[in-house]
C-alpha positions as CSV (number, residue, x, y, z in Angstrom):
1,M,230.3,214.9,-14.4
2,G,227.2,215.0,-12.2
3,L,224.0,216.8,-12.9
4,A,222.5,219.4,-10.6
5,L,218.8,220.2,-10.6
6,V,218.2,223.9,-10.9
7,E,215.9,225.9,-8.5
8,N,216.3,229.6,-8.7
9,D,218.9,230.7,-11.3
10,Y,216.2,231.7,-13.7
11,L,218.2,234.0,-16.1
12,S,220.7,231.2,-16.6
13,L,217.9,228.8,-17.3
14,Y,216.1,231.0,-19.8
15,S,219.4,231.8,-21.5
16,K,219.7,228.2,-22.6
17,Y,216.8,228.9,-25.0
18,L,216.8,232.7,-25.5
19,D,219.2,235.5,-26.1
20,I,218.4,237.7,-23.1
21,K,219.3,241.4,-23.1
22,K,219.0,243.8,-20.1
23,V,217.1,246.9,-21.1
24,G,217.0,249.3,-18.2
25,N,215.7,247.2,-15.3
26,N,214.0,244.7,-17.6
27,Y,215.3,241.4,-19.1
28,L,213.9,240.9,-22.6
29,A,214.3,238.4,-25.4
30,I,212.8,237.7,-28.8
31,C,209.6,235.7,-28.1
32,P,209.9,232.1,-29.4
33,F,206.1,231.7,-29.6
34,H,205.2,234.2,-32.3
35,E,206.8,236.1,-35.1
36,D,208.7,238.7,-33.0
37,H,211.2,241.2,-34.5
38,N,211.7,243.4,-31.4
39,P,212.3,241.8,-28.0
40,S,208.9,241.6,-26.3
41,F,209.4,238.6,-24.1
42,G,210.0,239.8,-20.5
43,I,211.5,237.7,-17.7
44,N,211.3,238.3,-13.9
45,P,214.7,237.1,-12.6
46,E,213.4,236.8,-9.0
47,T,210.2,234.7,-9.6
48,G,211.0,233.2,-13.0
49,A,207.7,234.4,-14.4
50,F,207.5,235.4,-18.0
51,H,205.2,237.6,-20.1
52,C,205.2,238.5,-23.7
53,F,203.9,242.0,-24.4
54,G,203.5,241.0,-28.1
55,C,201.3,237.9,-28.1
56,G,200.2,237.9,-24.4
57,I,201.5,234.5,-23.5
58,H,202.6,234.3,-19.9
59,G,203.3,231.9,-17.0
60,N,206.1,230.5,-14.8
61,Y,209.3,228.7,-15.7
62,K,207.6,225.3,-15.5
63,R,205.0,226.5,-18.0
64,F,207.8,227.8,-20.3
65,L,209.5,224.4,-20.3
66,E,206.2,222.7,-21.2
67,L,205.7,225.1,-24.1
68,M,209.3,224.4,-25.2
69,G,208.8,220.7,-24.9
70,V,211.2,220.2,-22.0
71,D,210.6,218.0,-19.0
72,N,211.6,220.2,-16.0
73,M,212.4,217.1,-13.9
74,G,215.4,216.6,-16.2
75,E,216.5,220.2,-16.3
76,F,220.0,221.0,-15.3
77,K,222.5,223.9,-15.4
78,N,224.8,224.4,-18.4
79,S,227.5,225.5,-16.0
80,N,227.5,222.0,-14.3
81,L,227.3,220.1,-17.6
82,D,230.0,219.2,-20.1
83,L,227.9,218.6,-23.2
84,N,230.5,216.2,-24.4
85,D,230.1,214.1,-21.3
86,V,226.6,212.7,-21.8
87,D,225.2,209.2,-22.6
88,N,223.4,210.2,-25.8
89,V,222.9,213.2,-28.0
90,T,220.1,213.3,-30.6
91,V,219.7,216.2,-33.1
92,Y,216.3,217.1,-34.5
93,V,216.2,219.4,-37.5
94,Y,213.1,221.7,-37.8
95,K,212.3,222.9,-41.3
96,D,209.7,225.1,-42.9
97,L,207.1,224.0,-45.4
98,D,209.6,224.3,-48.3
99,G,212.1,222.1,-46.5
100,N,214.5,224.9,-45.5
101,E,216.2,224.4,-42.1
102,L,214.9,226.8,-39.4
103,Y,216.7,225.5,-36.3
104,K,218.1,222.4,-34.6
105,K,217.0,221.0,-31.3
106,F,219.6,219.0,-29.3
107,R,218.4,216.3,-26.8
108,Y,221.1,215.5,-24.2
109,E,220.6,212.4,-22.0
110,K,222.6,211.3,-19.0
111,D,221.8,209.2,-16.0
112,G,218.1,209.0,-16.9
113,K,217.8,212.8,-17.1
114,K,217.5,214.9,-20.2
115,T,217.9,218.5,-21.3
116,F,217.5,220.3,-24.6
117,K,219.2,223.1,-26.4
118,I,217.9,225.0,-29.4
119,E,220.2,226.7,-32.0
120,P,219.9,229.4,-32.9
121,K,218.2,230.8,-29.8
122,G,215.0,232.8,-29.9
123,V,213.6,231.3,-33.1
124,T,209.8,230.9,-33.6
125,Q,208.6,227.4,-32.7
126,V,207.1,225.3,-35.5
127,L,205.7,221.8,-35.7
128,Y,208.3,219.1,-36.2
129,N,208.4,217.5,-39.7
130,L,206.4,220.4,-41.0
131,Q,207.8,220.0,-44.6
132,Q,205.8,216.8,-44.9
133,L,202.6,218.7,-45.0
134,A,203.4,220.4,-48.3
135,Q,205.1,217.4,-49.8
136,K,202.6,214.6,-49.1
137,R,199.3,216.1,-48.1
138,S,196.3,214.8,-50.0
139,M,192.6,214.2,-49.1
140,D,193.2,210.6,-48.1
141,T,196.3,211.2,-46.0
142,E,195.8,211.0,-42.2
143,I,197.8,213.4,-40.1
144,W,199.3,211.9,-36.9
145,L,200.2,214.2,-34.1
146,A,202.7,213.0,-31.5
147,E,204.0,214.9,-28.4
148,G,207.8,215.3,-28.9
149,E,210.3,214.5,-31.6
150,K,211.1,211.0,-30.2
151,C,207.5,209.8,-30.6
152,A,207.2,211.3,-34.0
153,E,210.4,209.5,-35.2
154,A,209.1,206.2,-33.7
155,L,205.9,206.6,-35.7
156,K,207.5,207.3,-39.1
157,P,207.9,203.6,-40.3
158,F,204.2,203.0,-39.5
159,A,203.1,206.2,-41.1
160,I,204.7,205.2,-44.4
161,D,202.7,202.0,-44.5
162,A,199.5,203.9,-43.5
163,N,200.1,206.7,-46.0
164,A,200.0,209.2,-43.1
165,I,202.0,212.3,-42.1
166,V,203.6,212.4,-38.7
167,L,204.0,215.8,-37.0
168,G,205.7,216.3,-33.7
169,F,204.7,219.1,-31.3
170,N,205.7,220.4,-27.9
171,S,202.8,222.8,-27.4
172,F,200.4,222.6,-30.3
173,E,198.5,225.8,-29.5
174,I,201.8,227.7,-29.9
175,Q,203.3,225.8,-32.9
176,Y,200.1,225.7,-35.0
177,Q,199.8,228.9,-37.0
178,E,196.8,230.1,-39.1
179,Y,198.7,229.7,-42.3
180,L,198.6,226.0,-41.8
181,E,194.9,225.8,-41.9
182,E,194.8,225.1,-45.6
183,F,196.9,222.0,-45.1
184,F,194.7,220.7,-42.2
185,R,191.3,221.5,-43.8
186,Q,189.1,218.4,-44.0
187,A,191.9,216.2,-42.7
188,N,191.5,213.1,-40.5
189,I,193.6,213.6,-37.4
190,V,195.0,211.0,-35.0
191,V,196.5,212.2,-31.7
192,F,198.9,210.0,-29.8
193,E,198.4,211.3,-26.2
194,D,201.1,210.9,-23.5
195,N,199.8,209.3,-20.3
196,D,200.0,212.4,-18.1
197,E,198.3,215.7,-17.4
198,T,200.3,217.6,-20.0
199,G,199.3,215.0,-22.6
200,Y,195.6,215.5,-21.7
201,R,195.9,219.3,-21.9
202,N,197.6,219.0,-25.3
203,T,194.8,216.8,-26.7
204,K,192.2,219.3,-25.4
205,A,194.1,222.2,-27.1
206,I,194.3,220.2,-30.4
207,Q,190.6,219.4,-30.3
208,K,189.7,223.1,-29.6
209,T,192.0,224.3,-32.4
210,L,191.2,221.8,-35.1
211,E,187.5,221.1,-34.7
212,P,186.4,224.0,-37.0
213,V,188.9,222.9,-39.7
214,V,189.2,219.1,-39.9
215,N,186.9,216.2,-40.7
216,T,187.7,213.8,-37.8
217,I,189.8,213.7,-34.7
218,R,190.7,210.4,-33.0
219,V,192.9,209.9,-29.9
220,V,195.1,207.0,-28.9
221,R,195.5,206.8,-25.2
222,F,197.5,204.6,-22.8
223,R,195.4,204.8,-19.7
224,G,195.6,201.1,-19.2
225,N,199.3,201.6,-18.4
226,T,199.9,203.1,-14.9
227,T,203.3,204.5,-15.8
228,K,203.1,208.3,-15.8
229,G,204.3,209.8,-19.1
230,Y,204.0,206.5,-21.0
231,D,203.9,207.4,-24.7
232,V,203.6,205.9,-28.1
233,A,207.4,205.5,-28.4
234,D,207.3,203.3,-25.2
235,F,204.4,201.3,-26.7
236,I,206.2,200.7,-30.0
237,Q,209.3,199.5,-28.0
238,D,207.3,197.2,-25.8
239,N,204.9,195.7,-28.4
240,S,204.8,194.0,-31.8
241,E,203.9,195.7,-35.0
242,D,200.5,193.9,-35.1
243,N,199.7,195.3,-31.6
244,F,200.3,198.9,-32.9
245,W,197.8,198.5,-35.7
246,V,195.2,197.1,-33.2
247,L,195.9,200.1,-31.0
248,L,195.3,202.5,-33.9
249,D,192.2,200.7,-35.1
250,N,190.7,201.2,-31.6
251,A,191.4,204.9,-31.3
252,D,188.5,206.8,-29.9
253,Y,186.7,209.6,-31.8
254,L,186.9,213.0,-30.2
255,Y,185.2,214.7,-33.1
256,K,183.5,213.7,-36.3
257,N,182.3,216.2,-38.8
258,V,178.7,216.1,-40.0
259,E,178.2,213.5,-42.8
260,T,175.8,214.7,-45.5
261,Q,173.9,212.8,-48.1
262,K,171.9,214.3,-50.9
263,Y,168.7,212.7,-52.3
264,V,166.5,213.7,-55.2
265,I,162.8,213.0,-54.6
266,D,161.7,211.6,-57.9
267,M,158.8,209.3,-58.9
268,E,160.9,206.2,-58.1
269,A,161.3,207.5,-54.6
270,F,157.6,207.5,-54.1
271,T,157.2,203.9,-55.2
272,Q,160.0,202.5,-53.0
273,P,159.1,200.9,-49.7
274,I,160.1,203.0,-46.7
275,P,161.9,200.9,-44.1
276,E,160.3,200.8,-40.7
277,P,162.4,202.2,-37.8
278,Q,163.9,199.6,-35.5
279,I,162.1,199.7,-32.2
280,L,163.3,198.8,-28.7
281,L,160.8,197.5,-26.1
282,P,157.7,198.0,-28.3
283,D,155.3,196.9,-25.5
284,L,156.9,199.1,-22.9
285,L,158.7,202.2,-24.2
286,N,158.4,201.9,-28.0
287,I,161.9,203.6,-28.5
288,P,163.3,204.1,-32.0
289,K,166.9,202.9,-32.3
290,G,169.8,205.4,-32.2
291,V,168.1,208.3,-30.3
292,I,168.3,210.1,-27.0
293,G,165.2,210.2,-24.8
294,M,163.9,210.9,-21.4
295,L,161.8,209.1,-18.8
296,A,160.4,211.4,-16.1
297,S,158.2,211.3,-13.1
298,R,157.9,212.7,-9.6
299,G,160.2,211.4,-6.9
300,G,159.3,208.0,-5.5
301,E,156.9,207.0,-8.4
302,G,159.1,204.1,-9.6
303,K,161.0,205.3,-12.6
304,S,164.2,203.6,-11.6
305,M,162.4,200.3,-10.9
306,F,160.6,200.5,-14.2
307,S,163.9,201.1,-16.0
308,L,165.2,197.9,-14.4
309,Y,162.0,196.1,-15.4
310,C,162.6,197.2,-19.0
311,A,166.2,195.9,-19.0
312,I,165.1,192.5,-17.6
313,D,162.2,192.2,-20.1
314,G,164.5,193.1,-23.0
315,A,167.2,190.7,-21.9
316,I,164.7,187.7,-21.6
317,N,162.6,188.4,-24.7
318,D,165.0,190.0,-27.1
319,G,168.5,189.3,-25.8
320,M,168.9,193.1,-25.3
321,K,171.9,194.4,-23.5
322,T,171.5,197.3,-21.1
323,T,173.8,199.6,-19.1
324,F,172.8,201.6,-16.0
325,I,175.0,204.6,-15.4
326,S,174.1,205.4,-11.8
327,L,174.9,208.8,-10.4
328,E,173.0,208.2,-7.2
329,D,172.1,204.6,-6.2
330,S,174.8,202.1,-5.2
331,Y,175.5,198.9,-7.1
332,Y,174.0,196.8,-4.2
333,I,170.7,198.8,-4.2
334,I,170.4,198.2,-8.0
335,L,171.3,194.5,-7.6
336,Y,168.7,194.1,-4.8
337,R,166.0,195.7,-7.0
338,L,166.9,193.5,-10.0
339,K,166.7,190.3,-7.9
340,H,163.3,191.4,-6.5
341,L,161.9,192.1,-10.0
342,I,163.3,188.8,-11.5
343,D,162.0,186.7,-8.6
344,T,158.5,188.4,-8.6
345,Y,157.7,188.9,-12.2
346,F,160.1,186.7,-14.3
347,N,160.1,183.4,-12.5
348,S,163.6,183.8,-11.1
349,N,165.0,183.5,-14.6
350,Y,168.5,184.7,-13.7
351,E,170.2,182.7,-16.5
352,A,168.5,184.7,-19.2
353,V,169.5,188.0,-17.7
354,A,173.1,187.2,-16.6
355,G,175.7,189.0,-18.6
356,K,173.2,191.3,-20.3
357,I,173.0,194.1,-17.7
358,V,176.0,196.3,-16.6
359,V,176.0,198.8,-13.8
360,E,178.5,201.7,-13.9
361,R,178.5,203.7,-10.7
362,I,179.9,207.3,-11.2
363,N,180.1,209.9,-8.5
364,H,178.6,213.3,-9.0
365,I,180.6,215.2,-11.7
366,N,180.8,218.6,-13.3
367,L,180.9,218.1,-17.0
368,L,181.3,221.8,-17.8
369,K,183.3,224.6,-16.2
370,D,183.2,228.1,-17.6
371,G,181.8,226.7,-20.9
372,E,184.6,224.2,-21.3
373,W,184.5,220.4,-20.9
374,T,186.2,219.3,-17.8
375,R,188.7,216.4,-17.8
376,R,186.2,214.3,-15.8
377,G,183.5,215.4,-18.2
378,N,185.4,214.1,-21.2
379,Y,186.1,210.9,-19.3
380,F,182.3,210.5,-18.7
381,F,181.5,210.8,-22.4
382,E,184.2,208.2,-23.2
383,K,182.5,205.8,-20.7
384,V,179.1,206.5,-22.3
385,E,180.5,205.8,-25.8
386,E,182.1,202.6,-24.5
387,H,178.8,201.4,-23.1
388,L,176.8,202.5,-26.2
389,T,179.2,200.5,-28.3
390,N,178.5,197.3,-26.2
391,S,174.9,197.9,-25.3
392,D,171.5,198.5,-26.9
393,L,170.3,200.8,-24.3
394,V,172.0,203.1,-21.7
395,F,170.1,204.6,-18.8
396,I,171.6,207.6,-17.0
397,D,170.0,208.0,-13.5
398,P,169.3,210.8,-12.6
399,V,170.3,213.1,-15.5
400,G,169.9,216.2,-13.4
401,M,173.2,215.5,-11.7
402,L,175.0,215.9,-15.0
403,F,174.2,219.6,-15.3
404,P,176.1,222.3,-13.4
405,D,172.7,224.2,-13.6
406,E,169.7,222.3,-15.0
407,N,168.0,225.6,-15.6
408,N,170.7,226.8,-18.0
409,N,169.6,226.1,-21.5
410,E,173.1,226.6,-23.0
411,S,174.8,223.9,-20.8
412,V,171.9,221.5,-21.0
413,E,171.9,221.8,-24.8
414,A,175.6,221.3,-25.1
415,I,175.5,218.0,-23.0
416,F,172.4,216.8,-25.0
417,Q,174.1,217.5,-28.3
418,R,177.2,215.6,-27.4
419,L,175.2,212.6,-26.2
420,M,173.1,212.8,-29.4
421,R,176.2,212.5,-31.5
422,L,177.2,209.4,-29.6
423,T,173.8,207.7,-30.1
424,E,173.8,208.4,-33.8
425,R,177.3,207.1,-34.2
426,T,176.7,203.9,-32.3
427,N,173.0,203.4,-33.3
428,S,172.3,202.8,-29.6
429,N,170.0,204.6,-27.2
430,V,170.4,206.8,-24.2
431,V,167.4,207.1,-21.8
432,M,167.8,209.8,-19.2
433,I,165.9,209.5,-15.9
434,H,164.6,212.8,-14.8
435,H,162.3,214.4,-12.2
436,L,159.0,216.2,-12.5
437,R,157.8,218.9,-10.2
438,K,155.8,217.5,-7.3
439,K,152.5,219.1,-8.4
440,D,152.6,218.2,-12.1
441,N,153.1,214.7,-13.5
442,D,151.1,214.5,-16.7
443,S,152.5,217.1,-19.1
444,K,155.9,218.5,-20.3
445,E,155.3,221.6,-18.2
446,G,156.0,219.5,-15.2
447,L,159.6,218.8,-16.2
448,R,162.2,220.4,-13.9
449,G,164.9,222.5,-15.5
450,A,165.5,224.3,-18.8
451,A,163.2,224.0,-21.8
452,A,166.2,222.4,-23.6
453,L,165.6,219.2,-21.7
454,F,162.4,218.6,-23.5
455,D,163.4,220.3,-26.8
456,N,166.5,218.2,-27.3
457,S,165.0,214.8,-26.3
458,R,163.9,212.9,-29.4
459,W,161.6,210.8,-27.2
460,V,159.9,211.6,-23.9
461,A,157.8,209.5,-21.6
462,L,156.1,210.4,-18.3
463,L,155.6,207.8,-15.6
464,Q,152.9,207.8,-12.9
465,R,152.3,205.4,-10.0
466,Y,149.1,203.5,-10.7
467,Y,147.6,201.1,-8.1
468,N,150.1,198.1,-8.0
469,G,152.1,199.4,-10.9
470,V,153.0,202.3,-13.1
471,K,151.5,204.0,-16.1
472,V,153.8,205.2,-18.8
473,K,152.6,207.7,-21.3
474,I,154.8,208.8,-24.3
475,I,154.2,212.5,-25.0
476,K,157.0,213.0,-27.7
477,N,158.4,210.7,-30.3
478,N,160.0,212.4,-33.3
479,Y,160.4,209.2,-35.3
480,L,157.0,207.7,-35.1
481,P,153.4,209.0,-35.7
482,M,151.8,209.9,-32.4
483,A,149.1,207.2,-33.2
484,N,151.9,204.6,-32.8
485,N,152.9,205.9,-29.4
486,T,151.9,203.9,-26.4
487,E,150.4,204.3,-23.0
488,T,151.5,201.2,-21.0
489,T,150.5,200.0,-17.6
490,V,152.9,197.6,-15.8
491,E,152.2,195.9,-12.5
492,M,155.4,196.1,-10.4
493,F,154.4,196.7,-6.8
494,S,152.1,193.8,-6.0
């Protein structure tokens, strides 16, 4: 029997998942997204929109299917489907923390399409495999979160070997309830993200929900695969067991709780030698390792050229690797400047520099919108962490283009704090190229933008054009005595 895609028969569609009753002119059901005892889930039969007057959740029919964990491209009418005439039926049993059955979810597949049915209808949604939390949770047990029951089942054999718990979800923000917090507290989380927009939104919801509770959150992504919707079940089917463990080991951190260490200052502490901080470019910038800093000057003074000079000098003299994240200049402009500097001041020593400088050109982006990280914003920080992992120093030029409003202390501080966590985790450095006001180039008062720019930088240097070169004066360095800070003059424009 063929399958027919549904367009407008909304009551019939909703009735697959809910027991709908007509009350006056309204169509109501028990809300599946919260503990609902009196029907509060209203449905508009003409538009397909829903609104729960109990918990406030609302949206259109497509959003309802997403929350229920159903792909609307595979949705089809019950009236046109003989449930005995399908290619495959899989039954997933949902249980409570004590292992008692709550409901069953049936997955029907035919001709490449799928649909789902939940029995009994109208039950409150919970996480799949929930009973494992109470049975196996311990401080050293990771919790793996996978979108959909099929992915959770595919992960189970690996979870046994890793001493992990696998939970499936369709909409984490709906299925996660406050009473579960005690089981997630201080846990290490791994999210297996589907390669589509819904997968990204689910990861964002998980991060927002769990950051106040857990110890770490890592995410496994499949962005190298161009297939939309590619997930961990597909990966396991396509790859060897060894490849899975490599994939897991390379999962990116989305969040890492503060690590604390307690020290008692006793007599032995006073007699122990104090290790000197590692320094990058001691004759040029004198930067302590693992911090975020700022190099600022008025426009046209040469700060971008000086940054390239530092990268070349570090590559030749110390084997240092540098990345330039350019939000303004093109790759060819940067390459032209590099060649000019190497030819003029480093005896055309291309061989010593080759492979040690990377340029990443990123168009202007908004990292924050209404106080939330944007998708492109999260992608930007992933790229920064990737470069910090593989480089000693990352320049961001110009940093002002990162901020939706460089005069807004709150947004500036949020971006700085996130970059600071990356530098601490990788023990690499970020130097942000910034502008001074035209009339002031010798003090922090000349910095454009919010005070948080200076306050959150661990290291600040001001650059000024000086005859045939530039003069660099360090005005802040939280990790070195000011007597150790430098004022450097470099000839670059002869």
